[in-house]
C-alpha positions in Angstrom: 26.9 -92.9 -29.1 24.5 -89.8 -29.0 23.6 -87.2 -31.6 25.6 -83.9 -31.5 24.3 -81.5 -28.9 22.4 -84.1 -27.0 23.1 -84.0 -23.2 23.8 -87.6 -21.7 23.2 -88.6 -18.1 25.9 -87.4 -15.9 26.1 -90.6 -13.9 26.4 -92.6 -17.1 29.3 -90.5 -18.3 31.1 -90.6 -14.9 30.6 -94.3 -14.8 32.2 -94.9 -18.1 35.0 -92.6 -17.2 35.6 -94.3 -14.1 36.1 -97.5 -15.9 38.7 -95.7 -18.2 36.3 -96.0 -21.1 35.2 -93.2 -23.5 32.7 -91.2 -21.6 30.5 -90.5 -24.6 30.2 -94.1 -26.0 31.7 -96.4 -23.5 34.3 -97.6 -25.9 37.6 -99.3 -24.8 41.1 -98.7 -25.9 41.2 -95.0 -25.2 44.5 -95.1 -23.2 47.8 -95.0 -25.1 49.6 -95.6 -21.8 49.0 -94.7 -18.2 49.7 -91.1 -18.8 48.4 -90.6 -22.3 45.0 -90.8 -24.0 44.6 -91.7 -27.7 43.9 -88.7 -29.8 40.4 -89.8 -30.3 38.1 -92.7 -29.2 38.5 -95.7 -31.5 34.8 -96.3 -31.4 33.0 -93.1 -31.7 36.0 -91.0 -32.9 35.4 -88.3 -30.2 38.4 -86.1 -30.3 39.6 -86.0 -26.6 41.3 -82.5 -26.8 38.0 -80.5 -26.9 39.3 -77.0 -27.3 42.0 -74.8 -26.0 45.7 -75.8 -25.4 45.2 -75.8 -21.7 42.1 -78.0 -21.8 43.5 -80.5 -19.4 43.9 -78.1 -16.5 40.5 -79.3 -15.2 41.8 -82.8 -15.2 44.9 -81.8 -13.4 42.8 -79.9 -10.8 40.5 -83.0 -10.3 43.7 -85.2 -9.9 45.2 -82.8 -7.3 42.1 -82.4 -5.2 41.1 -86.1 -5.1 44.5 -87.5 -4.8 45.7 -85.1 -2.1 42.4 -85.3 -0.2 42.7 -89.2 -0.2 46.4 -88.8 1.1 45.3 -86.7 4.0 42.4 -89.0 4.9 44.9 -91.9 4.9 47.4 -90.0 7.0 44.7 -89.0 9.5 43.5 -92.6 9.6 46.9 -93.9 10.3 47.4 -91.3 13.1 44.1 -92.3 14.7 44.6 -95.9 14.4 48.0 -95.7 16.2 47.0 -93.3 19.1 48.4 -92.7 21.7 51.8 -93.9 20.5 51.9 -92.4 17.1 55.0 -93.6 15.1 55.7 -90.2 13.6 58.5 -91.4 11.4 56.2 -93.9 9.7 53.5 -91.2 9.3 56.0 -88.8 7.8 57.3 -91.3 5.2 53.7 -92.7 4.5 52.6 -89.1 4.0 55.5 -88.4 1.6 54.8 -91.6 -0.4 51.1 -90.8 -0.5 51.3 -87.4 -1.9 53.6 -88.6 -4.6 52.0 -92.0 -5.4 48.3 -91.3 -5.3 48.3 -88.5 -7.9 50.2 -90.8 -10.3 47.7 -93.7 -9.7 44.7 -91.4 -10.1 46.2 -89.6 -13.3 44.2 -91.4 -16.0 41.0 -91.4 -14.1 41.2 -87.6 -13.5 41.4 -87.0 -17.2 38.5 -89.2 -18.2 36.4 -87.9 -15.3 37.1 -84.3 -16.5 36.2 -85.3 -20.1 32.9 -86.8 -18.8 32.1 -83.5 -16.8 33.0 -81.5 -19.9 30.8 -83.5 -22.2 28.0 -83.0 -19.7 28.4 -79.4 -19.6 29.3 -79.0 -23.3 27.6 -81.8 -25.2 29.3 -83.1 -28.3 29.7 -80.7 -31.2 30.5 -81.3 -34.8 34.2 -80.5 -34.4 34.5 -83.0 -31.6 34.5 -85.9 -34.0 37.7 -86.7 -36.0 36.8 -86.9 -39.7 39.9 -88.7 -41.0 42.4 -86.8 -42.9 45.7 -86.0 -41.2 46.3 -88.4 -38.3 46.6 -86.7 -34.9 45.1 -83.4 -36.1 42.0 -82.1 -34.2 39.6 -80.5 -36.6 37.8 -78.6 -33.7 39.2 -75.2 -34.8 38.4 -75.7 -38.5 34.5 -75.5 -38.1 34.2 -72.0 -39.3 36.7 -72.2 -42.2 35.0 -74.8 -44.4 
């Protein structure tokens, strides 16, 4: 865990995130399910929702770009591997499956990777750490009121 405001190494943050661990401390147990993160890291108490209500749009964007690019690469590889007699029905069904399944498989990784990039760009702040009190409540917006 680092001190507040200290920028960590981007590759370290991304490596932790790729392992579905807390990007800040490397702690485990940050997933509540495949599609949900815990409210905060059980190890360093980093609150994962670090700001605005639309915070995870960056994660959704990463998910869309990576998953759909991978789908296109797989489809092109399938076409190239079967030239000159491309089984277009197989390509069509494989493409439909890829564009649906790959974003679902990549979903938790996109969120942890986005969190890692955000921690690199905006290092930890005082409000990023849960301080106890009401469970499930982020204290990020309370900084100026105490």
